[in-house]
Kinemage of the C-alpha trace (Angstrom):
@kinemage 1
@onewidth
@group {chain A} dominant
@subgroup {mainchain}
@vectorlist {calphas} color= white
{ca met a 1} P 32.428 11.769 80.081
{ca leu a 2} L 35.297 9.562 81.168
{ca asp a 3} L 33.039 7.499 83.463
{ca leu a 4} L 35.882 6.099 85.651
{ca asn a 5} L 36.759 6.489 89.275
{ca thr a 6} L 40.093 7.016 90.914
{ca ala a 7} L 40.577 3.305 91.640
{ca his a 8} L 39.961 2.474 87.891
{ca val a 9} L 42.599 5.028 86.934
{ca ala a 10} L 45.058 3.800 89.542
{ca ser a 11} L 44.666 0.235 88.337
{ca ala a 12} L 45.058 1.217 84.609
{ca val a 13} L 48.214 3.309 85.121
{ca gly a 14} L 49.885 1.551 88.075
{ca ala a 15} L 49.569 4.438 90.364
{ca ile a 16} L 49.623 4.576 94.145
{ca leu a 17} L 46.394 5.996 95.346
{ca his a 18} L 46.130 8.533 98.097
{ca gly a 19} L 42.363 9.132 98.800
{ca ser a 20} L 39.020 7.503 97.972
{ca gly a 21} L 39.003 4.953 95.173
{ca ser a 22} L 35.320 5.833 94.485
{ca thr a 23} L 35.819 9.434 93.419
{ca pro a 24} L 34.258 9.789 90.068
{ca leu a 25} L 36.165 11.512 87.287
{ca arg a 26} L 34.608 13.522 84.347
{ca arg a 27} L 37.495 14.491 82.126
{ca val a 28} L 41.344 14.505 81.934
{ca val a 29} L 43.109 17.940 81.571
{ca ile a 30} L 46.635 19.071 81.742
{ca asp a 31} L 46.036 22.834 82.100
{ca ser a 32} L 44.968 23.933 85.417
{ca arg a 33} L 43.233 27.019 83.946
{ca ala a 34} L 40.872 24.644 82.003
{ca val a 35} L 39.850 22.481 85.008
{ca gln a 36} L 36.125 22.006 85.745
{ca pro a 37} L 34.575 20.273 88.749
{ca gly a 38} L 35.217 16.503 88.712
{ca asp a 39} L 38.366 16.606 86.398
{ca leu a 40} L 41.509 14.556 86.745
{ca phe a 41} L 44.410 17.015 86.524
{ca val a 42} L 47.574 15.467 85.111
{ca ala a 43} L 50.640 17.372 86.445
{ca leu a 44} L 53.187 17.297 83.612
{ca arg a 45} L 56.626 18.620 83.957
{ca gly a 46} L 57.871 20.437 80.804
{ca ala a 47} L 60.443 22.875 79.667
{ca arg a 48} L 58.302 25.951 80.421
{ca thr a 49} L 56.424 25.028 83.488
{ca asp a 50} L 55.696 22.218 86.041
{ca gly a 51} L 52.083 21.314 86.499
{ca his a 52} L 52.875 20.344 90.095
{ca leu a 53} L 53.153 24.187 90.871
{ca his a 54} L 49.600 24.508 89.829
{ca leu a 55} L 47.868 21.935 91.850
{ca arg a 56} L 46.207 24.504 94.234
{ca gln a 57} L 44.801 26.345 91.207
{ca ala a 58} L 43.377 23.014 89.826
{ca gln a 59} L 41.943 22.230 93.234
{ca glu a 60} L 40.208 25.709 93.483
{ca lys a 61} L 38.667 25.104 90.072
{ca gly a 62} L 37.101 21.831 91.229
{ca ala a 63} L 39.584 18.999 90.305
{ca ala a 64} L 38.564 15.763 91.934
{ca ala a 65} L 42.146 14.174 91.693
{ca ala a 66} L 45.518 14.768 90.402
{ca leu a 67} L 48.066 12.435 88.639
{ca val a 68} L 51.544 13.464 90.111
{ca leu a 69} L 55.104 12.377 90.550
{ca pro a 70} L 56.514 11.233 93.908
{ca asp a 71} L 59.093 14.104 94.049
{ca gly a 72} L 56.723 17.033 93.477
{ca pro a 73} L 56.214 19.906 95.814
{ca glu a 74} L 53.970 19.849 98.810
{ca arg a 75} L 50.531 18.842 97.787
{ca pro a 76} L 47.526 20.785 99.028
{ca ala a 77} L 45.071 18.806 101.108
{ca gly a 78} L 41.643 17.921 99.935
{ca leu a 79} L 42.494 16.214 96.635
{ca asp a 80} L 42.853 12.541 95.776
{ca tyr a 81} L 46.305 11.860 94.417
{ca leu a 82} L 47.578 9.217 92.111
{ca val a 83} L 51.319 8.799 92.314
{ca val a 84} L 53.343 7.580 89.465
{ca pro a 85} L 56.895 7.519 88.261
{ca asp a 86} L 56.272 9.301 84.977
{ca thr a 87} L 53.131 11.342 84.485
{ca leu a 88} L 53.495 11.613 80.736
{ca ala a 89} L 53.822 7.794 80.408
{ca ala a 90} L 50.839 7.382 82.793
{ca leu a 91} L 48.666 9.802 80.586
{ca gly a 92} L 49.524 7.537 77.520
{ca ala a 93} L 48.695 4.352 79.594
{ca leu a 94} L 45.374 5.862 80.566
{ca ala a 95} L 44.579 6.737 76.964
{ca arg a 96} L 45.511 3.198 75.939
{ca phe a 97} L 43.178 1.797 78.630
{ca his a 98} L 40.272 3.964 77.496
{ca phe a 99} L 40.969 3.222 73.787
{ca gly a 100} L 40.497 -0.356 74.716
{ca arg a 101} L 37.089 0.374 76.068
{ca leu a 102} L 35.970 1.990 72.800
{ca gln a 103} L 34.450 -0.041 70.010
{ca ala a 104} L 35.463 2.654 67.493
{ca arg a 105} L 37.464 2.252 64.294
{ca val a 106} L 40.354 4.625 63.994
{ca ile a 107} L 41.340 6.638 61.043
{ca gly a 108} L 44.904 7.962 61.600
{ca ile a 109} L 46.112 10.998 59.780
{ca thr a 110} L 49.815 12.045 59.551
{ca gly a 111} L 51.734 14.331 57.312
{ca ser a 112} L 54.145 17.282 57.213
{ca val a 113} L 51.322 19.703 56.451
{ca gly a 114} L 47.595 19.578 56.454
{ca lys a 115} L 46.839 17.027 59.302
{ca thr a 116} L 44.398 19.251 61.253
{ca thr a 117} L 42.550 20.444 58.111
{ca ala a 118} L 42.298 16.847 56.893
{ca lys a 119} L 41.030 15.657 60.294
{ca asp a 120} L 38.448 18.393 60.675
{ca phe a 121} L 37.176 17.938 56.951
{ca leu a 122} L 36.829 14.186 57.236
{ca ala a 123} L 35.163 14.260 60.610
{ca his a 124} L 32.650 16.864 59.078
{ca leu a 125} L 32.098 14.693 55.954
{ca leu a 126} L 31.542 11.616 58.017
{ca gly a 127} L 28.710 13.471 59.832
{ca gly a 128} L 30.318 14.527 63.132
{ca pro a 129} L 28.940 13.750 66.614
{ca gln a 130} L 25.423 13.098 65.316
{ca his a 131} L 26.827 10.061 63.577
{ca lys a 132} L 28.986 9.048 66.567
{ca val a 133} L 32.264 10.457 64.837
{ca phe a 134} L 34.685 12.010 67.175
{ca ala a 135} L 37.761 14.112 66.369
{ca ala a 136} L 39.459 16.232 68.999
{ca pro a 137} L 39.510 20.082 68.465
{ca ala a 138} L 42.792 21.886 67.570
{ca ser a 139} L 46.067 19.943 66.804
{ca tyr a 140} L 45.966 17.167 69.325
{ca asn a 141} L 48.697 15.023 67.705
{ca ser a 142} L 51.676 14.736 70.144
{ca glu a 143} L 52.553 12.398 72.881
{ca ile a 144} L 50.324 14.656 75.005
{ca gly a 145} L 47.800 15.733 72.559
{ca leu a 146} L 46.987 12.299 71.132
{ca pro a 147} L 46.218 10.739 74.580
{ca leu a 148} L 44.013 13.833 75.382
{ca ala a 149} L 42.035 13.377 72.149
{ca ile a 150} L 41.449 9.680 72.888
{ca leu a 151} L 40.416 10.289 76.532
{ca ala a 152} L 37.890 12.872 75.285
{ca ala a 153} L 36.174 10.308 72.938
{ca pro a 154} L 32.654 9.225 74.197
{ca leu a 155} L 32.199 5.542 74.925
{ca asp a 156} L 29.736 5.136 72.050
{ca thr a 157} L 32.110 6.456 69.442
{ca arg a 158} L 31.821 4.758 66.072
{ca leu a 159} L 34.694 6.356 64.305
{ca leu a 160} L 37.566 8.109 65.851
{ca val a 161} L 39.620 10.397 63.645
{ca leu a 162} L 43.164 11.086 65.127
{ca glu a 163} L 46.167 12.991 64.167
{ca tyr a 164} L 49.665 11.560 64.508
{ca gly a 165} L 52.398 14.152 64.727
{ca val a 166} L 56.089 13.601 65.231
{ca asn a 167} L 59.195 15.847 65.834
{ca ala a 168} L 61.866 13.181 66.261
{ca pro a 169} L 62.554 9.509 65.326
{ca gly a 170} L 60.720 7.107 67.529
{ca glu a 171} L 57.750 9.357 68.483
{ca met a 172} L 55.490 7.587 65.908
{ca asp a 173} L 56.094 4.356 67.587
{ca val a 174} L 54.822 5.785 70.843
{ca leu a 175} L 51.730 7.034 69.326
{ca ile a 176} L 50.952 3.873 67.530
{ca asp a 177} L 51.480 1.871 70.754
{ca ile a 178} L 48.746 4.030 72.310
{ca ala a 179} L 46.300 3.741 69.378
{ca arg a 180} L 46.923 1.588 66.373
{ca pro a 181} L 44.860 2.848 63.489
{ca his a 182} L 42.603 0.836 61.235
{ca gln a 183} L 43.097 2.997 58.252
{ca ala a 184} L 45.512 5.804 57.539
{ca trp a 185} L 45.838 8.952 55.523
{ca ile a 186} L 49.246 10.483 54.842
{ca thr a 187} L 48.656 14.016 53.698
{ca ala a 188} L 52.123 15.123 52.680
{ca ile a 189} L 55.880 14.402 53.038
{ca ala a 190} L 57.894 17.606 53.103
{ca ala a 191} L 60.716 19.479 54.902
{ca ala a 192} L 59.349 19.862 58.396
{ca his a 193} L 60.707 19.237 61.853
{ca leu a 194} L 64.173 18.732 60.297
{ca glu a 195} L 65.854 19.836 63.572
{ca gly a 196} L 64.641 16.604 65.178
{ca leu a 197} L 64.201 14.300 62.134
{ca gly a 198} L 67.312 15.273 60.197
{ca asp a 199} L 66.366 15.158 56.599
{ca leu a 200} L 63.426 14.504 54.121
{ca gln a 201} L 64.255 10.801 54.055
{ca ala a 202} L 63.934 10.476 57.839
{ca val a 203} L 60.550 12.402 57.613
{ca ala a 204} L 59.329 9.662 55.106
{ca thr a 205} L 60.578 6.950 57.346
{ca glu a 206} L 58.871 8.181 60.284
{ca lys a 207} L 55.543 9.095 58.730
{ca ser a 208} L 55.505 5.724 56.893
{ca lys a 209} L 55.371 3.906 60.248
{ca leu a 210} L 51.556 4.700 60.418
{ca gly a 211} L 50.960 3.085 57.057
{ca ala a 212} L 52.948 0.018 58.360
{ca ala a 213} L 50.600 -0.022 61.414
{ca val a 214} L 47.469 -0.566 59.452
{ca arg a 215} L 46.093 -3.941 59.391
{ca glu a 216} L 45.642 -6.391 56.462
{ca gln a 217} L 42.649 -5.935 54.232
{ca ser a 218} L 42.364 -2.135 55.030
{ca arg a 219} L 43.665 1.003 53.318
{ca val a 220} L 46.290 3.778 53.418
{ca trp a 221} L 45.444 6.860 51.535
{ca met a 222} L 47.871 9.403 50.004
{ca asp a 223} L 48.612 11.361 46.802
{ca arg a 224} L 51.211 10.761 44.164
{ca gly a 225} L 53.743 12.999 45.811
{ca cys a 226} L 53.587 10.938 49.117
{ca trp a 227} L 53.709 7.633 47.295
{ca glu a 228} L 56.904 8.607 45.641
{ca lys a 229} L 58.490 9.213 48.971
{ca val a 230} L 57.218 6.126 50.800
{ca glu a 231} L 57.098 3.525 48.024
{ca glu a 232} L 60.145 1.720 49.228
{ca his a 233} L 58.721 1.488 52.772
{ca ala a 234} L 55.350 0.401 51.498
{ca ala a 235} L 56.739 -2.794 50.183
{ca ser a 236} L 56.250 -4.548 53.516
{ca trp a 237} L 52.845 -2.880 54.387
{ca gln a 238} L 49.864 -5.281 54.891
{ca ala a 239} L 47.314 -2.639 53.882
{ca asp a 240} L 46.226 -1.740 50.403
{ca val a 241} L 47.631 1.769 49.231
{ca val a 242} L 45.147 3.908 47.434
{ca val a 243} L 46.996 6.741 45.600
{ca leu a 244} L 44.634 9.763 44.684
{ca asp a 245} L 45.355 12.882 42.802
{ca pro a 246} L 41.978 14.454 42.776
{ca met a 247} L 42.923 17.664 41.234
{ca val a 248} L 43.944 16.068 38.037
{ca asp a 249} L 41.164 13.423 38.028
{ca ala a 250} L 39.221 13.366 34.802
{ca asp a 251} L 36.087 13.243 36.806
{ca phe a 252} L 36.709 16.665 38.407
{ca lys a 253} L 37.295 20.230 37.368
{ca ile a 254} L 37.149 23.644 38.775
{ca ile a 255} L 34.563 25.911 36.869
{ca asp a 256} L 35.114 29.168 38.781
{ca ala a 257} L 37.022 30.435 41.780
{ca thr a 258} L 36.464 33.564 43.719
{ca pro a 259} L 37.843 34.632 47.023
{ca gly a 260} L 36.435 32.191 49.661
{ca ala a 261} L 34.590 29.938 47.292
{ca met a 262} L 35.234 27.531 44.389
{ca arg a 263} L 32.588 26.205 42.048
{ca cys a 264} L 33.455 22.629 40.902
{ca glu a 265} L 31.982 19.879 38.835
{ca his a 266} L 32.412 16.158 39.582
{ca gln a 267} L 31.083 13.373 37.466
{ca arg a 268} L 29.724 11.477 40.474
{ca trp a 269} L 28.740 14.296 42.842
{ca gly a 270} L 27.599 16.751 40.381
{ca ser a 271} L 27.998 20.609 40.846
{ca leu a 272} L 29.689 21.635 44.097
{ca leu a 273} L 30.248 24.970 45.773
{ca leu a 274} L 33.114 24.663 48.255
{ca pro a 275} L 33.643 27.495 50.728
{ca leu a 276} L 37.460 27.206 50.252
{ca ser a 277} L 40.125 29.504 48.814
{ca ala a 278} L 43.075 27.296 47.819
{ca arg a 279} L 43.392 24.436 45.435
{ca his a 280} L 45.278 22.293 48.011
{ca gln a 281} L 42.221 22.669 50.374
{ca val a 282} L 39.986 21.459 47.659
{ca ala a 283} L 42.327 18.421 47.166
{ca thr a 284} L 42.112 17.791 50.821
{ca ala a 285} L 38.245 17.903 50.721
{ca leu a 286} L 38.082 15.551 47.780
{ca val a 287} L 40.287 12.943 49.494
{ca ala a 288} L 38.245 13.376 52.678
{ca ala a 289} L 35.090 12.814 50.650
{ca arg a 290} L 36.433 9.519 49.165
{ca ile a 291} L 37.341 8.209 52.587
{ca ala a 292} L 33.954 9.370 54.070
{ca met a 293} L 32.140 7.294 51.323
{ca glu a 294} L 34.319 4.360 52.100
{ca his a 295} L 32.923 4.550 55.613
{ca gly a 296} L 29.218 4.743 54.578
{ca ala a 297} L 28.509 8.423 53.754
{ca ser a 298} L 26.275 8.605 50.821
{ca val a 299} L 26.796 10.860 47.741
{ca ala a 300} L 23.953 13.137 48.885
{ca glu a 301} L 25.402 13.375 52.368
{ca val a 302} L 28.851 14.305 51.017
{ca arg a 303} L 27.459 16.825 48.750
{ca glu a 304} L 25.537 18.529 51.439
{ca arg a 305} L 28.386 18.490 53.974
{ca met a 306} L 31.038 19.634 51.545
{ca ser a 307} L 29.100 22.932 51.066
{ca ser a 308} L 29.616 23.801 54.759
{ca leu a 309} L 33.254 22.859 55.105
{ca gln a 310} L 35.269 25.213 57.368
{ca pro a 311} L 39.130 25.277 57.708
{ca pro a 312} L 40.525 25.210 61.216
{ca ser a 313} L 41.187 28.600 62.695
{ca gly a 314} L 44.476 30.074 61.565
{ca arg a 315} L 44.759 27.761 58.430
{ca leu a 316} L 43.870 30.071 55.502
{ca thr a 317} L 40.844 31.479 57.140
{ca ile a 318} L 39.480 34.630 55.414
{ca ser a 319} L 38.220 37.686 57.214
{ca glu a 320} L 37.796 41.398 56.510
{ca leu a 321} L 39.296 44.237 58.333
{ca glu a 322} L 38.075 47.652 57.292
{ca gln a 323} L 37.880 46.498 53.540
{ca val a 324} L 41.198 44.755 53.848
{ca thr a 325} L 41.048 41.103 53.119
{ca val a 326} L 42.955 39.003 55.769
{ca ile a 327} L 44.301 35.598 54.897
{ca asp a 328} L 45.206 34.104 58.367
{ca asp a 329} L 47.433 31.243 58.091
{ca ala a 330} L 49.415 32.055 61.225
{ca tyr a 331} L 48.958 28.838 63.131
{ca asn a 332} L 52.173 27.169 61.896
{ca ala a 333} L 54.605 27.176 58.986
{ca asn a 334} L 57.116 25.085 57.028
{ca pro a 335} L 58.428 25.446 53.589
{ca ala a 336} L 55.617 23.540 51.861
{ca ser a 337} L 52.735 25.418 53.525
{ca met a 338} L 54.701 28.730 53.165
{ca his a 339} L 54.782 28.119 49.379
{ca ala a 340} L 51.086 27.174 49.113
{ca ala a 341} L 50.034 30.420 51.093
{ca leu a 342} L 52.156 32.653 48.902
{ca glu a 343} L 50.754 31.163 45.771
{ca leu a 344} L 47.266 31.866 47.163
{ca leu a 345} L 48.095 35.460 47.895
{ca gly a 346} L 49.815 35.874 44.523
{ca ser a 347} L 46.740 34.683 42.662
{ca trp a 348} L 44.133 36.688 44.823
{ca pro a 349} L 42.095 39.006 42.641
{ca thr a 350} L 42.390 42.553 43.920
{ca ser a 351} L 42.810 46.108 42.777
{ca gly a 352} L 44.839 46.724 45.937
{ca arg a 353} L 48.255 45.593 47.058
{ca arg a 354} L 49.335 42.192 48.216
{ca ile a 355} L 51.147 42.177 51.448
{ca ala a 356} L 52.906 39.272 53.191
{ca val a 357} L 53.793 39.180 56.778
{ca leu a 358} L 56.056 36.139 57.092
{ca gly a 359} L 57.895 34.886 60.179
{ca thr a 360} L 60.386 32.318 61.134
{ca met a 361} L 59.863 28.709 60.389
{ca lys a 362} L 60.998 26.792 63.346
{ca glu a 363} L 62.681 23.331 63.803
{ca leu a 364} L 64.440 23.315 60.413
{ca gly a 365} L 67.983 22.670 61.766
{ca pro a 366} L 71.042 23.299 59.609
{ca ala a 367} L 68.788 23.878 56.500
{ca ala a 368} L 66.992 26.780 58.079
{ca glu a 369} L 68.888 29.528 56.333
{ca val a 370} L 68.617 28.119 52.839
{ca leu a 371} L 64.972 27.284 53.324
{ca his a 372} L 64.072 30.756 54.521
{ca arg a 373} L 65.866 32.304 51.629
{ca gln a 374} L 63.938 30.070 49.240
{ca val a 375} L 60.683 31.657 50.709
{ca gly a 376} L 62.067 35.017 49.937
{ca cys a 377} L 62.469 33.892 46.229
{ca gln a 378} L 58.862 32.749 46.263
{ca val a 379} L 57.703 36.119 47.513
{ca val a 380} L 59.093 37.676 44.422
{ca glu a 381} L 57.809 35.053 42.148
{ca asn a 382} L 54.207 35.568 43.322
{ca gly a 383} L 54.324 39.323 42.718
{ca ile a 384} L 54.010 40.520 46.397
{ca asp a 385} L 54.103 44.278 47.021
{ca leu a 386} L 55.256 44.458 50.471
{ca leu a 387} L 57.071 41.932 52.641
{ca ile a 388} L 57.250 42.304 56.336
{ca ser a 389} L 59.502 39.546 57.756
{ca val a 390} L 59.476 38.789 61.446
{ca gly a 391} L 61.709 37.124 64.024
{ca ser a 392} L 65.081 35.394 63.704
{ca gly a 393} L 64.361 34.070 60.205
{ca gly a 394} L 62.967 37.338 58.934
{ca pro a 395} L 66.389 38.699 57.657
{ca trp a 396} L 66.872 35.553 55.624
{ca ile a 397} L 63.495 35.857 53.947
{ca ala a 398} L 64.029 39.493 53.216
{ca ala a 399} L 67.589 38.935 51.850
{ca ser a 400} L 66.208 37.170 48.788
{ca ala a 401} L 63.382 39.785 48.141
{ca his a 402} L 64.556 43.252 49.093
{ca his a 403} L 66.186 44.050 45.604
{ca his a 404} L 62.695 43.332 43.959
{ca leu a 405} L 60.108 44.825 46.346
{ca glu a 406} L 59.605 46.870 49.471
{ca thr a 407} L 60.679 44.849 52.526
{ca arg a 408} L 60.768 45.524 56.312
{ca val a 409} L 62.452 43.448 58.872
{ca val a 410} L 61.059 43.536 62.449
{ca asp a 411} L 61.515 41.654 65.640
{ca asp a 412} L 57.883 40.811 66.472
{ca ser a 413} L 54.208 40.817 65.530
{ca gly a 414} L 53.770 44.105 67.485
{ca ala a 415} L 56.265 45.928 65.248
{ca ala a 416} L 54.576 44.460 62.169
{ca ala a 417} L 51.229 45.761 63.365
{ca ala a 418} L 52.632 49.306 64.003
{ca ile a 419} L 53.794 49.423 60.313
{ca leu a 420} L 50.536 48.052 58.876
{ca ala a 421} L 48.198 50.324 60.895
{ca gly a 422} L 49.397 53.238 58.899
{ca tyr a 423} L 49.948 51.346 55.594
{ca leu a 424} L 46.892 49.436 54.827
{ca lys a 425} L 44.202 50.723 52.498
{ca pro a 426} L 40.848 49.395 51.330
{ca glu a 427} L 41.068 46.442 48.692
{ca asp a 428} L 44.702 45.420 50.067
{ca val a 429} L 45.088 41.676 50.654
{ca leu a 430} L 47.149 40.719 53.804
{ca leu a 431} L 48.768 37.288 54.457
{ca leu a 432} L 49.881 36.227 58.058
{ca lys a 433} L 52.265 33.155 57.973
{ca ala a 434} L 54.733 31.864 60.479
{ca ser a 435} L 55.435 29.219 63.051
{ca arg a 436} L 53.232 29.180 65.916
{ca ser a 437} L 55.789 30.871 68.328
{ca glu a 438} L 55.759 33.977 66.401
{ca ser a 439} L 52.074 34.671 67.333
{ca leu a 440} L 51.314 36.517 64.122
{ca glu a 441} L 47.474 36.212 64.895
{ca arg a 442} L 48.312 39.289 67.245
{ca val a 443} L 49.005 41.425 64.263
{ca ile a 444} L 45.304 42.009 63.722
{ca leu a 445} L 44.756 42.958 67.303
{ca gly a 446} L 47.730 45.294 67.203
{ca ile a 447} L 46.452 47.073 64.044
{ca gln a 448} L 43.010 47.494 65.566
{ca ser a 449} L 44.578 48.776 68.793
{ca ser a 450} L 46.804 51.164 67.011
{ca arg a 451} L 44.022 52.572 64.851
{ca ser a 452} L 41.639 52.981 67.722
{ca gln a 453} L 44.429 54.954 69.603
{ca gln a 454} L 45.007 57.092 66.526
{ca gly a 455} L 41.268 57.763 66.159
{ca ala a 456} L 41.113 58.836 69.943
{ca glu a 457} L 44.177 61.099 69.415
{ca arg a 458} L 42.456 62.759 66.399
{ca ser a 459} L 39.238 63.177 68.295
{ca ser a 460} L 41.040 64.751 71.268
{ca asn a 461} L 42.974 67.129 68.971
{ca glu a 462} L 39.775 68.223 67.141
{ca gly a 463} L 38.199 68.831 70.575
{ca met a 464} L 41.122 71.070 71.601
{ca glu a 465} L 40.986 72.981 68.373
{ca ala a 466} L 37.243 73.638 68.756
């Protein structure tokens, strides 16, 4: 619970208050559909919508107050209003104020891929809410998401695990200004958000700012690949850099790997059964374990918690659809994560076919065509049987693969589902991977809907024949 009233918020963000200063506020939300009684609704103005147009909906759902711009549309009566020149800046200021109320140490995570998985694994291995460890759900890592994550943290939080995500130069500075981390973990430096950042060197420069923000006598964690890309920046860092390559560590080895589980042996932790499917997930879990132990988790606690790790939804989560294995990695995509997902599909043990539904990787700028064509080459290298490529980047992916395997190019997830509904057979393995805007998670619903319709039509025809 936020445990502030409207007067406290007005003072914290420099707002002009219209209404009672004693109105208590429970939470901070930006989506009027998610409002609950007692919430503060922040009306943000974006490219797709304007929160000021949803003030009445927020009020009807029980909002106690709204943070608004002075030039917004007419405001419905019955709400307290806090008027500011910039609601996004005010959201950050309120998060900064709440952050100052916490006694928590912050572990900040950044990287081109794997931030959310790293955050969730680390929070779990640290013991979660029972041990006063807080990490926001989903990928709350932007100028909007990071403040919301902080504002959701209970006042008694001991450890706060935050993601720091950037799309353009300067954004990391804004996030660090809101919450400077005590320790940092850089998961990867790879080609992502090139449309805003420009090139891989700029990605490394922006991500390395989180390491530079860590205080003296503390630590920044990363693997060898990250270190090679940020080494020149790290010369001026105050913190100690810990470089880990757990998958090649002499203390660790994978004994056996089956779909959805890896049996491993660690010299310190003994035998481990990890409910994970990919080697890079295991590497993330091992780094998270080291950091958790740095913050007081015991060997026994780490062992127990590692056995119940769960990847975030849409990040290599495994499910079954009528004896077809579905690898859902549809939450987002860039070249590095696409390569890892295709390696997993190519190595998946099955007597059936390996099918990849791959969509556009967004925000790659001028390098987009080359990087999509490289993905097509990786499809071939990993022995995929059918490629269905989706969206504007789909033809580029297919162009590098169509001479070597069956390929289909479609406009959207609905068209992909229509093909798969009549194609999939038991023992097939299906990978879904694309940037978020392609909504490939809808493929499964489309397949189920199409098959239900086909079943209903067959039943109807059989009835007529009878």
